[in-house]
MMTF fields as JSON, N, C-alpha, C and O atoms, coordinates in Angstrom:
{
  "mmtfVersion": "1.0.0",
  "mmtfProducer": "UNKNOWN",
  "numBonds": 367,
  "numAtoms": 368,
  "numGroups": 92,
  "numChains": 1,
  "numModels": 1,
  "chainsPerModel": [1],
  "groupsPerChain": [92],
  "chainIdList": ["A"],
  "bondAtomList": [4, 2, 8, 6, 12, 10, 16, 14, 20, 18, 24, 22, 28, 26, 32, 30, 36, 34, 40, 38, 44, 42, 48, 46, 52, 50, 56, 54, 60, 58, 64, 62, 68, 66, 72, 70, 76, 74, 80, 78, 84, 82, 88, 86, 92, 90, 96, 94, 100, 98, 104, 102, 108, 106, 112, 110, 116, 114, 120, 118, 124, 122, 128, 126, 132, 130, 136, 134, 140, 138, 144, 142, 148, 146, 152, 150, 156, 154, 160, 158, 164, 162, 168, 166, 172, 170, 176, 174, 180, 178, 184, 182, 188, 186, 192, 190, 196, 194, 200, 198, 204, 202, 208, 206, 212, 210, 216, 214, 220, 218, 224, 222, 228, 226, 232, 230, 236, 234, 240, 238, 244, 242, 248, 246, 252, 250, 256, 254, 260, 258, 264, 262, 268, 266, 272, 270, 276, 274, 280, 278, 284, 282, 288, 286, 292, 290, 296, 294, 300, 298, 304, 302, 308, 306, 312, 310, 316, 314, 320, 318, 324, 322, 328, 326, 332, 330, 336, 334, 340, 338, 344, 342, 348, 346, 352, 350, 356, 354, 360, 358, 364, 362],
  "bondOrderList": [1, 1, 1, 1, 1, 1, 1, 1, 1, 1, 1, 1, 1, 1, 1, 1, 1, 1, 1, 1, 1, 1, 1, 1, 1, 1, 1, 1, 1, 1, 1, 1, 1, 1, 1, 1, 1, 1, 1, 1, 1, 1, 1, 1, 1, 1, 1, 1, 1, 1, 1, 1, 1, 1, 1, 1, 1, 1, 1, 1, 1, 1, 1, 1, 1, 1, 1, 1, 1, 1, 1, 1, 1, 1, 1, 1, 1, 1, 1, 1, 1, 1, 1, 1, 1, 1, 1, 1, 1, 1, 1],
  "groupList": [{"groupName": "MET", "atomNameList": ["N", "CA", "C", "O"], "elementList": ["N", "C", "C", "O"], "formalChargeList": [0, 0, 0, 0], "bondAtomList": [1, 0, 2, 1, 3, 2], "bondOrderList": [1, 1, 2], "singleLetterCode": "M", "chemCompType": "L-PEPTIDE LINKING"}, {"groupName": "ILE", "atomNameList": ["N", "CA", "C", "O"], "elementList": ["N", "C", "C", "O"], "formalChargeList": [0, 0, 0, 0], "bondAtomList": [1, 0, 2, 1, 3, 2], "bondOrderList": [1, 1, 2], "singleLetterCode": "I", "chemCompType": "L-PEPTIDE LINKING"}, {"groupName": "HIS", "atomNameList": ["N", "CA", "C", "O"], "elementList": ["N", "C", "C", "O"], "formalChargeList": [0, 0, 0, 0], "bondAtomList": [1, 0, 2, 1, 3, 2], "bondOrderList": [1, 1, 2], "singleLetterCode": "H", "chemCompType": "L-PEPTIDE LINKING"}, {"groupName": "LEU", "atomNameList": ["N", "CA", "C", "O"], "elementList": ["N", "C", "C", "O"], "formalChargeList": [0, 0, 0, 0], "bondAtomList": [1, 0, 2, 1, 3, 2], "bondOrderList": [1, 1, 2], "singleLetterCode": "L", "chemCompType": "L-PEPTIDE LINKING"}, {"groupName": "GLU", "atomNameList": ["N", "CA", "C", "O"], "elementList": ["N", "C", "C", "O"], "formalChargeList": [0, 0, 0, 0], "bondAtomList": [1, 0, 2, 1, 3, 2], "bondOrderList": [1, 1, 2], "singleLetterCode": "E", "chemCompType": "L-PEPTIDE LINKING"}, {"groupName": "ASP", "atomNameList": ["N", "CA", "C", "O"], "elementList": ["N", "C", "C", "O"], "formalChargeList": [0, 0, 0, 0], "bondAtomList": [1, 0, 2, 1, 3, 2], "bondOrderList": [1, 1, 2], "singleLetterCode": "D", "chemCompType": "L-PEPTIDE LINKING"}, {"groupName": "GLY", "atomNameList": ["N", "CA", "C", "O"], "elementList": ["N", "C", "C", "O"], "formalChargeList": [0, 0, 0, 0], "bondAtomList": [1, 0, 2, 1, 3, 2], "bondOrderList": [1, 1, 2], "singleLetterCode": "G", "chemCompType": "PEPTIDE LINKING"}, {"groupName": "THR", "atomNameList": ["N", "CA", "C", "O"], "elementList": ["N", "C", "C", "O"], "formalChargeList": [0, 0, 0, 0], "bondAtomList": [1, 0, 2, 1, 3, 2], "bondOrderList": [1, 1, 2], "singleLetterCode": "T", "chemCompType": "L-PEPTIDE LINKING"}, {"groupName": "ALA", "atomNameList": ["N", "CA", "C", "O"], "elementList": ["N", "C", "C", "O"], "formalChargeList": [0, 0, 0, 0], "bondAtomList": [1, 0, 2, 1, 3, 2], "bondOrderList": [1, 1, 2], "singleLetterCode": "A", "chemCompType": "L-PEPTIDE LINKING"}, {"groupName": "ARG", "atomNameList": ["N", "CA", "C", "O"], "elementList": ["N", "C", "C", "O"], "formalChargeList": [0, 0, 0, 0], "bondAtomList": [1, 0, 2, 1, 3, 2], "bondOrderList": [1, 1, 2], "singleLetterCode": "R", "chemCompType": "L-PEPTIDE LINKING"}, {"groupName": "VAL", "atomNameList": ["N", "CA", "C", "O"], "elementList": ["N", "C", "C", "O"], "formalChargeList": [0, 0, 0, 0], "bondAtomList": [1, 0, 2, 1, 3, 2], "bondOrderList": [1, 1, 2], "singleLetterCode": "V", "chemCompType": "L-PEPTIDE LINKING"}, {"groupName": "ASN", "atomNameList": ["N", "CA", "C", "O"], "elementList": ["N", "C", "C", "O"], "formalChargeList": [0, 0, 0, 0], "bondAtomList": [1, 0, 2, 1, 3, 2], "bondOrderList": [1, 1, 2], "singleLetterCode": "N", "chemCompType": "L-PEPTIDE LINKING"}, {"groupName": "SER", "atomNameList": ["N", "CA", "C", "O"], "elementList": ["N", "C", "C", "O"], "formalChargeList": [0, 0, 0, 0], "bondAtomList": [1, 0, 2, 1, 3, 2], "bondOrderList": [1, 1, 2], "singleLetterCode": "S", "chemCompType": "L-PEPTIDE LINKING"}, {"groupName": "CYS", "atomNameList": ["N", "CA", "C", "O"], "elementList": ["N", "C", "C", "O"], "formalChargeList": [0, 0, 0, 0], "bondAtomList": [1, 0, 2, 1, 3, 2], "bondOrderList": [1, 1, 2], "singleLetterCode": "C", "chemCompType": "L-PEPTIDE LINKING"}, {"groupName": "PRO", "atomNameList": ["N", "CA", "C", "O"], "elementList": ["N", "C", "C", "O"], "formalChargeList": [0, 0, 0, 0], "bondAtomList": [1, 0, 2, 1, 3, 2], "bondOrderList": [1, 1, 2], "singleLetterCode": "P", "chemCompType": "L-PEPTIDE LINKING"}, {"groupName": "GLN", "atomNameList": ["N", "CA", "C", "O"], "elementList": ["N", "C", "C", "O"], "formalChargeList": [0, 0, 0, 0], "bondAtomList": [1, 0, 2, 1, 3, 2], "bondOrderList": [1, 1, 2], "singleLetterCode": "Q", "chemCompType": "L-PEPTIDE LINKING"}, {"groupName": "PHE", "atomNameList": ["N", "CA", "C", "O"], "elementList": ["N", "C", "C", "O"], "formalChargeList": [0, 0, 0, 0], "bondAtomList": [1, 0, 2, 1, 3, 2], "bondOrderList": [1, 1, 2], "singleLetterCode": "F", "chemCompType": "L-PEPTIDE LINKING"}, {"groupName": "TRP", "atomNameList": ["N", "CA", "C", "O"], "elementList": ["N", "C", "C", "O"], "formalChargeList": [0, 0, 0, 0], "bondAtomList": [1, 0, 2, 1, 3, 2], "bondOrderList": [1, 1, 2], "singleLetterCode": "W", "chemCompType": "L-PEPTIDE LINKING"}, {"groupName": "LYS", "atomNameList": ["N", "CA", "C", "O"], "elementList": ["N", "C", "C", "O"], "formalChargeList": [0, 0, 0, 0], "bondAtomList": [1, 0, 2, 1, 3, 2], "bondOrderList": [1, 1, 2], "singleLetterCode": "K", "chemCompType": "L-PEPTIDE LINKING"}, {"groupName": "TYR", "atomNameList": ["N", "CA", "C", "O"], "elementList": ["N", "C", "C", "O"], "formalChargeList": [0, 0, 0, 0], "bondAtomList": [1, 0, 2, 1, 3, 2], "bondOrderList": [1, 1, 2], "singleLetterCode": "Y", "chemCompType": "L-PEPTIDE LINKING"}],
  "groupTypeList": [0, 1, 2, 3, 4, 5, 6, 4, 3, 7, 5, 8, 5, 9, 1, 2, 6, 1, 10, 11, 8, 10, 11, 6, 12, 4, 8, 5, 13, 1, 3, 12, 10, 3, 14, 12, 14, 8, 15, 4, 5, 16, 1, 4, 15, 11, 9, 8, 3, 1, 5, 7, 9, 10, 17, 1, 6, 13, 6, 12, 10, 3, 0, 9, 12, 16, 5, 5, 9, 18, 0, 7, 12, 9, 1, 18, 9, 0, 3, 10, 18, 18, 10, 16, 9, 19, 18, 10, 4, 18, 15, 11],
  "groupIdList": [1, 2, 3, 4, 5, 6, 7, 8, 9, 10, 11, 12, 13, 14, 15, 16, 17, 18, 19, 20, 21, 22, 23, 24, 25, 26, 27, 28, 29, 30, 31, 32, 33, 34, 35, 36, 37, 38, 39, 40, 41, 42, 43, 44, 45, 46, 47, 48, 49, 50, 51, 52, 53, 54, 55, 56, 57, 58, 59, 60, 61, 62, 63, 64, 65, 66, 67, 68, 69, 70, 71, 72, 73, 74, 75, 76, 77, 78, 79, 80, 81, 82, 83, 84, 85, 86, 87, 88, 89, 90, 91, 92],
  "secStructList": [7, 7, 7, 7, 7, 6, 6, 6, 1, 7, 2, 2, 2, 2, 2, 2, 2, 2, 2, 2, 2, 2, 2, 2, 2, 6, 7, 1, 3, 3, 3, 3, 7, 7, 7, 6, 6, 2, 2, 2, 2, 2, 2, 2, 2, 2, 6, 6, 6, 7, 7, 7, 1, 3, 3, 3, 3, 7, 6, 2, 2, 2, 2, 2, 2, 2, 2, 2, 2, 2, 2, 2, 2, 2, 2, 2, 2, 2, 2, 2, 2, 2, 2, 2, 2, 2, 2, 2, 2, 2, 2, 7],
  "xCoordList": [25.483, 25.733, 24.553, 24.006, 24.049, 23.054, 23.347, 24.017, 22.853, 23.078, 21.771, 21.306, 21.345, 20.314, 20.796, 21.373, 20.613, 21.129, 20.333, 19.128, 20.993, 20.254, 19.218, 19.52, 18.163, 17.202, 16.235, 15.21, 16.623, 15.661, 14.392, 13.335, 14.457, 13.261, 13.13, 14.061, 11.987, 11.678, 12.408, 12.675, 12.807, 13.629, 12.724, 13.285, 11.517, 10.595, 10.839, 11.013, 10.851, 10.953, 12.214, 12.261, 13.357, 14.468, 14.767, 15.317, 14.42, 14.698, 13.819, 14.242, 12.663, 11.838, 12.647, 12.963, 12.992, 13.857, 15.071, 15.221, 15.945, 17.148, 16.778, 17.43, 15.661, 15.253, 14.893, 15.408, 14.017, 13.652, 14.742, 14.715, 15.762, 17.0, 17.766, 18.316, 17.932, 18.86, 17.981, 18.493, 16.908, 15.976, 15.949, 16.011, 15.846, 15.661, 17.075, 17.012, 18.105, 19.551, 19.792, 20.77, 18.888, 19.021, 20.492, 21.065, 21.062, 22.393, 22.505, 21.686, 23.506, 23.804, 24.522, 24.235, 25.392, 26.204, 26.116, 26.02, 26.168, 26.029, 27.362, 27.639, 28.099, 29.151, 28.788, 28.639, 28.59, 27.975, 29.042, 30.11, 28.686, 29.542, 28.67, 28.915, 27.668, 26.969, 27.87, 28.661, 27.701, 28.522, 27.757, 26.526, 28.592, 28.169, 27.491, 28.122, 26.541, 25.63, 24.456, 23.479, 24.442, 23.223, 23.119, 22.001, 24.277, 24.105, 23.532, 22.585, 23.925, 23.311, 21.936, 21.182, 21.442, 20.035, 19.146, 17.976, 19.723, 19.073, 18.778, 17.68, 20.046, 19.751, 18.688, 17.726, 18.908, 17.94, 16.419, 15.495, 16.243, 14.863, 14.308, 13.087, 15.138, 14.729, 15.004, 14.742, 15.665, 16.096, 15.136, 15.501, 13.886, 12.938, 12.518, 11.974, 12.697, 12.643, 13.709, 13.494, 14.866, 16.067, 16.265, 16.479, 16.223, 16.629, 17.842, 17.982, 18.876, 20.299, 20.787, 20.172, 21.878, 22.438, 23.559, 23.697, 24.282, 25.372, 25.506, 25.378, 25.731, 25.917, 27.083, 27.32, 28.262, 29.355, 29.582, 29.42, 29.898, 29.921, 31.337, 32.058, 31.765, 32.993, 33.149, 34.32, 32.447, 32.465, 33.008, 32.912, 33.545, 34.243, 35.608, 36.176, 35.986, 37.255, 37.139, 38.014, 36.025, 35.904, 35.757, 36.401, 34.869, 34.809, 36.044, 36.24, 36.985, 38.284, 39.041, 39.675, 38.997, 39.734, 39.316, 40.133, 38.029, 37.584, 37.938, 38.343, 37.872, 38.209, 39.712, 40.022, 40.528, 42.117, 42.278, 43.079, 41.441, 41.609, 41.133, 41.723, 40.183, 39.697, 40.715, 40.811, 41.424, 42.484, 43.595, 44.015, 44.057, 45.297, 44.869, 45.587, 43.681, 43.606, 43.429, 43.829, 43.049, 42.84, 44.47, 44.87, 45.222, 46.549, 47.35, 48.273, 47.0, 47.574, 47.178, 47.943, 45.919, 45.268, 45.973, 46.314, 46.177, 46.692, 48.195, 48.63, 48.75, 50.262, 50.423, 51.407, 49.52, 49.472, 49.173, 49.815, 48.253, 47.694, 49.217, 49.636, 49.848, 50.954, 51.998, 52.459, 52.389, 53.389, 53.036, 53.869, 51.504, 51.119, 51.332, 51.863, 50.882, 51.153, 52.528, 52.863, 53.367, 54.87, 55.396, 56.157, 54.981, 55.368, 54.875, 55.591, 53.555, 52.934, 53.706, 54.101, 53.91, 54.729, 55.997, 56.425, 56.864, 57.891, 58.149, 59.156, 57.174, 57.261, 56.893, 57.069, 56.383, 55.926, 57.152, 57.175],
  "yCoordList": [0.021, -0.896, -1.629, -2.238, -1.639, -2.276, -3.605, -3.473, -4.743, -5.843, -6.87, -7.238, -7.202, -8.208, -9.392, -9.173, -10.56, -11.678, -12.066, -11.813, -12.756, -13.183, -14.31, -15.022, -14.417, -15.337, -15.139, -15.808, -14.142, -13.754, -13.241, -13.653, -12.304, -11.552, -11.518, -11.898, -11.07, -10.878, -9.624, -8.818, -9.354, -8.108, -6.971, -6.062, -6.885, -5.603, -5.328, -4.183, -6.396, -6.463, -5.908, -5.062, -6.317, -5.942, -4.484, -3.701, -4.143, -2.787, -1.785, -0.666, -2.261, -1.415, -1.388, -0.259, -2.335, -2.563, -1.475, -0.641, -1.623, -0.972, 0.609, 1.371, 1.049, 2.448, 2.898, 3.879, 2.145, 2.187, 2.567, 3.533, 1.683, 1.869, 2.88, 3.511, 3.221, 4.455, 5.586, 6.446, 5.769, 6.902, 7.045, 8.114, 5.818, 5.658, 6.139, 6.485, 6.168, 6.378, 7.857, 8.38, 8.577, 10.077, 10.251, 11.317, 9.396, 9.714, 10.777, 10.832, 11.611, 12.672, 11.881, 12.083, 11.04, 10.285, 8.836, 8.277, 8.235, 6.737, 6.177, 6.476, 5.335, 4.631, 3.34, 2.538, 2.953, 1.778, 0.788, 1.12, -0.373, -1.563, -2.46, -3.635, -1.754, -2.523, -2.569, -1.666, -3.561, -3.755, -3.02, -2.998, -2.402, -1.782, -2.759, -3.792, -2.61, -1.685, -1.861, -1.13, -2.606, -2.886, -1.621, -1.132, -0.962, 0.328, 1.349, 1.964, 1.661, 2.705, 2.578, 3.523, 1.181, 1.011, 1.109, 1.483, 0.763, 1.045, 2.463, 2.915, 3.255, 4.76, 5.332, 5.967, 5.082, 5.586, 5.135, 5.928, 3.995, 3.494, 3.938, 4.002, 4.275, 4.738, 6.072, 6.413, 6.973, 8.214, 9.235, 10.016, 9.158, 9.941, 9.428, 10.226, 8.186, 7.75, 7.888, 7.894, 8.0, 8.031, 9.369, 10.301, 9.615, 10.912, 11.019, 11.149, 10.952, 11.289, 12.213, 12.394, 12.948, 14.21, 13.463, 13.86, 12.556, 12.206, 10.576, 9.874, 10.029, 8.403, 8.312, 8.882, 7.502, 7.385, 5.776, 4.907, 5.515, 4.162, 3.436, 3.641, 2.711, 2.121, 0.907, 0.667, 0.185, -1.148, -2.054, -1.872, -2.976, -4.03, -3.676, -4.441, -2.483, -1.888, -1.688, -2.114, -1.023, -0.946, -2.225, -2.431, -3.073, -4.411, -5.124, -5.769, -5.072, -5.606, -5.091, -5.778, -3.555, -2.976, -3.652, -4.347, -3.441, -4.028, -5.471, -5.79, -6.401, -7.655, -7.759, -8.646, -7.067, -7.115, -6.588, -7.123, -5.535, -5.107, -6.247, -6.357, -7.045, -7.921, -9.178, -9.921, -9.197, -10.39, -10.061, -10.84, -8.82, -8.224, -8.289, -8.715, -7.799, -7.975, -9.387, -9.643, -10.25, -11.755, -12.191, -12.769, -11.902, -12.439, -11.41, -11.837, -10.426, -9.672, -10.166, -10.262, -10.468, -11.168, -12.495, -12.833, -13.243, -14.65, -14.291, -14.924, -13.586, -13.443, -12.916, -13.301, -12.029, -11.448, -12.646, -12.785, -13.353, -14.843, -15.598, -15.807, -15.91, -16.756, -16.159, -16.877, -14.95, -14.343, -14.432, -14.68, -14.186, -14.229, -15.497, -15.607, -16.58, -17.954, -18.359, -19.128, -17.782, -18.109, -17.462, -18.09, -16.385, -15.529, -16.297, -16.437, -16.757, -17.449, -18.686, -18.948, -19.479, -20.732, -20.731, -21.624, -19.502, -19.299, -19.075, -19.51, -18.335, -18.058, -19.154, -19.015, -20.289, -21.507, -22.362, -23.469],
  "zCoordList": [20.239, 19.089, 18.832, 19.752, 17.554, 17.212, 16.232, 15.208, 16.588, 15.905, 16.164, 17.243, 14.807, 14.883, 14.07, 13.004, 14.472, 13.839, 12.685, 12.674, 11.553, 10.399, 10.922, 11.88, 10.346, 10.755, 11.793, 11.922, 12.57, 13.843, 13.397, 13.873, 12.448, 11.952, 10.49, 9.78, 9.984, 8.727, 8.352, 9.243, 6.925, 6.518, 6.969, 7.581, 6.78, 7.245, 8.688, 9.107, 9.45, 10.941, 11.289, 12.181, 10.633, 11.06, 10.61, 11.385, 9.413, 9.034, 10.048, 10.337, 10.512, 11.264, 12.621, 12.996, 13.335, 14.369, 14.374, 15.267, 13.19, 13.133, 13.21, 13.924, 12.402, 12.432, 13.872, 14.408, 14.419, 15.856, 16.758, 17.52, 16.605, 17.653, 17.389, 18.292, 15.899, 15.875, 16.166, 16.882, 15.823, 16.47, 17.91, 18.516, 18.441, 19.891, 20.594, 21.774, 20.045, 20.617, 20.458, 20.99, 19.707, 19.766, 19.132, 19.361, 18.446, 17.944, 16.868, 15.951, 16.981, 15.914, 14.803, 13.624, 15.147, 13.969, 14.208, 15.3, 12.888, 13.011, 12.203, 11.041, 13.031, 12.278, 11.987, 12.909, 10.613, 9.996, 9.562, 9.047, 9.797, 9.123, 8.173, 7.901, 7.736, 6.694, 5.363, 5.09, 4.666, 3.543, 2.304, 2.264, 1.264, 0.183, -0.895, -1.118, -1.447, -1.626, -0.504, -0.666, 0.438, 1.335, 2.022, 2.182, 2.497, 3.247, 2.431, 2.923, 1.258, 0.412, 0.267, 0.498, -0.199, -0.323, 1.022, 0.938, 2.269, 3.421, 3.608, 3.932, 3.334, 3.59, 2.708, 3.14, 1.493, 0.454, 0.71, 0.53, 1.081, 1.555, 2.657, 2.805, 3.506, 4.899, 5.437, 6.59, 4.343, 4.845, 5.514, 6.392, 5.024, 5.763, 7.081, 7.844, 7.459, 8.808, 9.792, 11.004, 9.256, 10.108, 10.722, 9.947, 12.074, 12.484, 13.141, 14.357, 12.153, 12.464, 11.66, 10.609, 11.903, 10.926, 10.095, 8.938, 10.477, 9.973, 9.766, 10.769, 8.64, 8.379, 7.94, 6.875, 8.688, 8.136, 7.74, 8.597, 6.625, 6.337, 6.378, 5.402, 7.269, 7.46, 6.806, 6.512, 6.532, 5.828, 6.91, 8.123, 6.335, 7.158, 7.956, 8.735, 7.641, 8.152, 9.689, 10.443, 10.139, 11.459, 12.275, 13.304, 11.751, 12.44, 12.59, 13.619, 11.583, 11.742, 12.725, 13.526, 12.699, 13.853, 15.227, 15.832, 15.713, 16.826, 16.959, 18.077, 16.067, 16.11, 16.484, 17.28, 16.065, 16.124, 17.778, 18.546, 18.145, 19.6, 20.558, 21.633, 20.278, 21.007, 21.196, 22.172, 20.015, 19.843, 20.782, 21.638, 20.56, 21.208, 23.001, 23.906, 23.09, 24.74, 25.01, 26.146, 24.488, 24.882, 25.026, 26.037, 24.077, 24.188, 25.334, 26.027, 25.393, 26.747, 28.096, 29.056, 28.079, 29.392, 29.668, 30.802, 28.549, 28.614, 29.146, 30.108, 28.716, 29.089, 30.489, 31.121, 31.085, 32.2, 33.293, 34.334, 32.933, 33.593, 33.816, 34.954, 32.823, 32.775, 33.71, 34.597, 33.583, 34.458, 35.841, 36.712, 36.125, 37.459, 38.072, 39.177, 37.302, 37.816, 38.049, 38.95, 37.156, 37.24, 38.718, 39.454, 38.973, 39.974, 41.347, 42.339, 41.225, 42.45, 42.781, 43.917, 41.659, 41.884, 42.334, 43.065, 41.844, 42.266, 43.632, 44.191, 44.253, 45.654, 46.482, 47.692, 46.024, 46.82, 46.726, 47.264]
}
């Protein structure tokens, strides 16, 4: 996953870094969460530089899916801990 925080670099540096990271990964397919129209602009401006065969734009849907899974795993982990503590306290 490639992620550069806002404010870290200039736009030109960020774009250069993203293109280098994509090319360095030697990926055949990119799943992108860039918002529209930023994604289309990025691809149009850097098409000659990007060395990947397929670029799939998922928008914010993919990120929401990852966030939901993180929350679900946090809740599950919390419940497992509570059950464990309950069982330990019950044995004492």
